[in-house]
VEXLUM-602501 format. One record per residue (C-alpha): residue number from 1; x, y, z. Coordinates in pm, whole numbers. Example, Ala and Ser with C-alpha at 12.3 -4.5 7.8 and 13.67 -1.06 7.14 Angstrom:
BEGIN
SITE  resi      c1      c2      c3
SITE     1    1230    -450     780
SITE     2    1367    -106     714
//
This chain:
BEGIN
SITE  resi      c1      c2      c3
SITE     1      -2     -11      -7
SITE     2     162     311    -122
SITE     3     194     606     122
SITE     4     -24     917     104
SITE     5     118    1247     254
SITE     6    -162    1468     407
SITE     7     -62    1820     433
SITE     8    -238    2035     683
SITE     9    -140    2395     742
SITE    10    -270    2551    1062
SITE    11    -380    2896    1064
SITE    12    -497    2996    1410
SITE    13    -776    2750    1412
SITE    14    -674    2535    1689
SITE    15   -1019    2501    1848
SITE    16   -1118    2267    1552
SITE    17    -781    2089    1498
SITE    18    -841    1794    1720
SITE    19   -1151    1688    1505
SITE    20    -952    1742    1168
SITE    21    -661    1526    1302
SITE    22    -866    1252    1409
SITE    23   -1062    1232    1098
SITE    24    -720    1170     912
SITE    25    -572     947    1185
SITE    26    -884     720    1149
SITE    27    -894     689     783
SITE    28    -954     326     636
SITE    29    -660     373     432
SITE    30    -373     274     649
SITE    31     -25     398     504
SITE    32     -69     768     575
SITE    33     148    1039     703
SITE    34       6    1347     835
SITE    35     239    1637     773
SITE    36     117    1963    1000
SITE    37     276    2315     900
SITE    38     212    2516    1226
SITE    39     161    2884    1081
SITE    40     -12    2996    1406
SITE    41      78    3273    1620
SITE    42      86    3072    1953
SITE    43     179    2735    2088
SITE    44    -162    2567    2110
SITE    45    -126    2354    1792
SITE    46     182    2173    1934
SITE    47      20    2097    2287
SITE    48    -272    1949    2084
SITE    49     -47    1723    1855
SITE    50     114    1597    2165
SITE    51    -185    1455    2294
SITE    52    -233    1229    2005
SITE    53     125    1070    2057
SITE    54     109     930    1710
SITE    55     400     854    1491
SITE    56     202     942    1162
SITE    57     206    1297    1244
SITE    58     492    1511    1136
SITE    59     518    1862    1301
SITE    60     681    2160    1142
SITE    61     711    2532    1257
SITE    62     562    2720     961
SITE    63     704    3009     748
SITE    64     500    3269     916
SITE    65     435    3433     561
SITE    66      92    3303     395
SITE    67     -90    2985     299
SITE    68      88    2925      -1
SITE    69     431    2926     168
SITE    70     308    2670     436
SITE    71     178    2455     167
SITE    72     493    2433     -28
SITE    73     670    2368     286
SITE    74     456    2075     366
SITE    75     510    1958       2
SITE    76     885    1968      55
SITE    77     855    1747     349
SITE    78     620    1490     186
SITE    79     745    1124     132
SITE    80     438     984       0
SITE    81     353     869    -343
SITE    82      38    1064    -326
SITE    83     -26    1405    -170
SITE    84    -386    1497     -16
SITE    85    -489    1843     125
SITE    86    -665    1887     426
SITE    87    -753    2195     620
SITE    88    -725    2213    1006
SITE    89   -1083    2299    1078
SITE    90   -1273    2022     824
SITE    91   -1363    1657     896
SITE    92   -1277    1394     625
SITE    93   -1508    1096     568
SITE    94   -1331     777     691
SITE    95   -1302     630     341
SITE    96   -1211     954     183
SITE    97    -831     855      97
SITE    98    -895     506      18
SITE    99   -1170     596    -220
SITE   100    -969     869    -390
SITE   101    -648     652    -437
SITE   102    -868     392    -594
SITE   103   -1053     655    -816
SITE   104    -715     800    -920
SITE   105    -564     463   -1051
SITE   106    -898     323   -1206
SITE   107    -959     653   -1401
SITE   108    -601     768   -1482
SITE   109    -657    1086   -1313
SITE   110    -369    1296   -1192
SITE   111    -543    1486    -912
SITE   112    -885    1407    -774
SITE   113   -1116    1614    -564
SITE   114   -1472    1519    -407
SITE   115   -1797    1679    -320
SITE   116   -1841    1869       7
SITE   117   -2112    1930     262
SITE   118   -2082    2253     439
SITE   119   -2153    2287     823
SITE   120   -2155    2569    1058
SITE   121   -2284    2891     922
SITE   122   -2414    2718     602
SITE   123   -2544    2352     531
SITE   124   -2511    2322     162
SITE   125   -2397    2042     -49
SITE   126   -2136    2151    -310
SITE   127   -2119    1939    -622
SITE   128   -1847    1936    -898
SITE   129   -1799    1816   -1235
SITE   130   -1667    1464   -1241
SITE   131   -1448    1442   -1588
SITE   132   -1143    1657   -1672
SITE   133   -1323    1803   -1980
SITE   134   -1579    1962   -1795
SITE   135   -1371    2073   -1508
SITE   136   -1123    2243   -1759
SITE   137   -1424    2469   -1885
SITE   138   -1599    2513   -1536
SITE   139   -1266    2641   -1403
SITE   140   -1318    2974   -1628
SITE   141   -1624    3057   -1425
SITE   142   -1571    2901   -1080
SITE   143   -1303    2698    -901
SITE   144   -1426    2357   -1011
SITE   145   -1256    2143    -764
SITE   146   -1259    2187    -371
SITE   147    -931    2271    -243
SITE   148    -935    2077      97
SITE   149   -1041    1762     -82
SITE   150    -772    1729    -327
SITE   151    -560    1434    -359
SITE   152    -288    1404    -631
SITE   153      10    1187    -740
SITE   154     303    1347    -570
SITE   155     496    1439    -861
SITE   156     234    1685    -972
SITE   157     263    1886    -649
SITE   158     640    1869    -661
SITE   159     627    1998   -1020
SITE   160     356    2278    -970
SITE   161     415    2463    -665
SITE   162     162    2714    -522
SITE   163     225    3074    -613
SITE   164     327    3256    -294
SITE   165     229    3591    -453
SITE   166    -140    3473    -507
SITE   167    -411    3499    -284
SITE   168    -635    3296    -489
SITE   169    -371    3013    -471
SITE   170    -595    2722    -543
SITE   171    -768    2875    -838
SITE   172    -445    2985    -975
SITE   173    -259    2642    -939
SITE   174    -535    2458   -1091
SITE   175    -568    2668   -1393
SITE   176    -180    2647   -1445
SITE   177    -195    2275   -1413
SITE   178    -477    2266   -1666
SITE   179    -278    2467   -1926
SITE   180     -21    2169   -1881
SITE   181    -292    1903   -1978
SITE   182    -280    1759   -1617
SITE   183    -571    1531   -1594
SITE   184    -838    1619   -1321
SITE   185   -1140    1428   -1165
SITE   186   -1392    1452    -901
SITE   187   -1562    1182    -712
SITE   188   -1938    1255    -707
SITE   189   -1978    1165    -344
SITE   190   -1968    1387     -35
SITE   191   -1621    1269     139
SITE   192   -1544    1606     347
SITE   193   -1734    1809     587
SITE   194   -1634    2171     510
SITE   195   -1642    2416     823
SITE   196   -1807    2755     739
SITE   197   -1743    3007     995
SITE   198   -1666    3385    1022
SITE   199   -1276    3310    1087
SITE   200   -1243    3122     766
SITE   201   -1051    3304     481
SITE   202   -1315    3195     224
SITE   203   -1558    3406     445
SITE   204   -1356    3730     392
SITE   205   -1383    3828      32
SITE   206   -1206    4158     -35
SITE   207   -1201    4360    -349
SITE   208    -832    4279    -387
SITE   209    -948    3906    -390
SITE   210   -1213    3953    -665
SITE   211    -965    4144    -857
SITE   212    -696    3868    -838
SITE   213    -955    3600    -933
SITE   214   -1047    3814   -1221
SITE   215    -690    3825   -1339
SITE   216    -665    3453   -1296
SITE   217    -965    3382   -1510
SITE   218    -875    3634   -1769
SITE   219    -531    3458   -1810
SITE   220    -681    3129   -1830
SITE   221    -950    3207   -2065
SITE   222    -702    3290   -2340
SITE   223    -583    2920   -2299
SITE   224    -938    2814   -2389
SITE   225   -1054    3088   -2647
SITE   226    -912    3374   -2855
SITE   227    -924    3704   -2677
SITE   228   -1167    3844   -2958
SITE   229   -1398    3579   -2911
SITE   230   -1454    3635   -2544
SITE   231   -1408    4016   -2546
SITE   232   -1751    4109   -2422
SITE   233   -1762    3811   -2163
SITE   234   -1440    3933   -2009
SITE   235   -1527    4290   -2012
SITE   236   -1806    4204   -1784
SITE   237   -1675    3930   -1572
SITE   238   -1330    4091   -1506
SITE   239   -1411    4445   -1494
SITE   240   -1400    4696   -1214
SITE   241   -1766    4695   -1151
SITE   242   -1884    4480    -876
SITE   243   -2242    4518    -986
SITE   244   -2398    4422   -1328
SITE   245   -2673    4594   -1520
SITE   246   -2925    4371   -1709
SITE   247   -2733    4387   -2023
SITE   248   -2416    4268   -1859
SITE   249   -2599    3980   -1702
SITE   250   -2753    3883   -2037
SITE   251   -2414    3894   -2200
SITE   252   -2261    3680   -1922
SITE   253   -2554    3419   -1924
SITE   254   -2545    3409   -2301
SITE   255   -2163    3328   -2322
SITE   256   -2206    3035   -2064
SITE   257   -2527    2919   -2268
SITE   258   -2314    2914   -2584
SITE   259   -2057    2660   -2468
SITE   260   -2347    2444   -2310
SITE   261   -2514    2437   -2651
SITE   262   -2174    2328   -2821
SITE   263   -2166    2050   -2580
SITE   264   -1862    2145   -2433
SITE   265   -2015    2155   -2061
SITE   266   -2338    2025   -1929
SITE   267   -2623    2275   -1806
SITE   268   -2512    2235   -1451
SITE   269   -2254    2521   -1506
SITE   270   -2523    2752   -1624
SITE   271   -2762    2649   -1349
SITE   272   -2485    2729   -1104
SITE   273   -2364    3066   -1261
SITE   274   -2691    3233   -1356
SITE   275   -2816    3290    -977
SITE   276   -2444    3434    -918
SITE   277   -2473    3683   -1191
SITE   278   -2826    3792   -1096
SITE   279   -2742    3846    -729
SITE   280   -2477    4090    -837
SITE   281   -2747    4298   -1027
SITE   282   -2690    4682    -938
SITE   283   -3088    4718    -870
SITE   284   -3321    4440    -788
SITE   285   -3667    4481    -922
SITE   286   -3935    4285   -1120
SITE   287   -3753    4361   -1439
SITE   288   -3479    4156   -1293
SITE   289   -3703    3866   -1253
SITE   290   -3874    3886   -1576
SITE   291   -3522    3870   -1752
SITE   292   -3440    3553   -1508
SITE   293   -3753    3387   -1629
SITE   294   -3681    3480   -1994
SITE   295   -3333    3342   -1984
SITE   296   -3448    3012   -1826
SITE   297   -3711    2979   -2106
SITE   298   -3462    3064   -2371
SITE   299   -3204    2803   -2243
SITE   300   -3498    2556   -2184
SITE   301   -3397    2523   -1814
SITE   302   -3627    2443   -1516
SITE   303   -3821    2734   -1398
SITE   304   -3947    2591   -1054
SITE   305   -3641    2574    -863
SITE   306   -3508    2749    -519
SITE   307   -3327    2991    -724
SITE   308   -3591    3102    -902
SITE   309   -3781    3153    -557
SITE   310   -3477    3357    -431
SITE   311   -3437    3600    -726
SITE   312   -3827    3659    -701
SITE   313   -3811    3748    -349
SITE   314   -3512    3977    -402
SITE   315   -3677    4146    -694
SITE   316   -4040    4184    -564
SITE   317   -3949    4318    -210
SITE   318   -3625    4506    -361
SITE   319   -3412    4364     -64
SITE   320   -3120    4581      47
SITE   321   -2790    4396       7
SITE   322   -2722    4436     372
SITE   323   -3023    4232     476
SITE   324   -2955    3871     583
SITE   325   -3201    3758     351
SITE   326   -3005    3893      59
SITE   327   -2706    3664     153
SITE   328   -2895    3370     230
SITE   329   -2687    3120      50
SITE   330   -2867    2816      97
SITE   331   -3117    2891    -192
SITE   332   -2803    2892    -435
SITE   333   -2695    2567    -525
//
């Protein structure tokens, strides 16, 4: 049984750390080393690790720089044939590693993710496309593989290190790998419980982060299309405006619909992205809802869905963006 190195950076999330460690040490796959890079500002992490008294855990004091640097340090110290990611506040399914190693070898993938179930401040199940071709195109619109679920052949991570200058380190890395024809895949099963809480980095989205993600998407989209063919899409999706008008929303939706019609991706992508675009409308009113229904009919998509109800409520009552209802994400799949 080949070794799997699970790399886990700890960034001041010690109150959740024990559960995360337990979920890795209790995996059905037996040959595992857990590499913990402690990038916390205090000594709690080491105290928790000592309580486990496990030879499977390897502890390193982190570079105190950023997440990418801590991950690269863990990769450099990994001895496994496979490298798996794990966050210090999540909980892995007991068969996660076993099923991922099996899927990787069975399908000829080089890097593999899974679906996730969120808990804490949110309770959605997040699904992702299964095959590499779908993932390749999804990645232009959204991160199509959940970072803490990743397991890859070790040589892939040793060849493609994290960019320490990027704050969207996962999306940047995956698009760089895809440009080099690395084969991705996702197991269509929930194999990780993903904790959502106010301290989590994904809960704090700044304008700088949005700008960096836009830059990644812009660079990556040129790998798939000529700049001329996606000019209008890039102007909307990667522009400086955080809010879209109705014309921009239609442009974005029509572009996604176009690649669906070509058979490049399935309708799941359109169903995911449409509510995202509409939620960023600069002014919510009945015209917004009417456009949503019009586009659903145009694309032959189901009208009766949670997302439709959500857009209807926002539009009819003109919900303020500071309202909790406006950010009620459980309606959005």
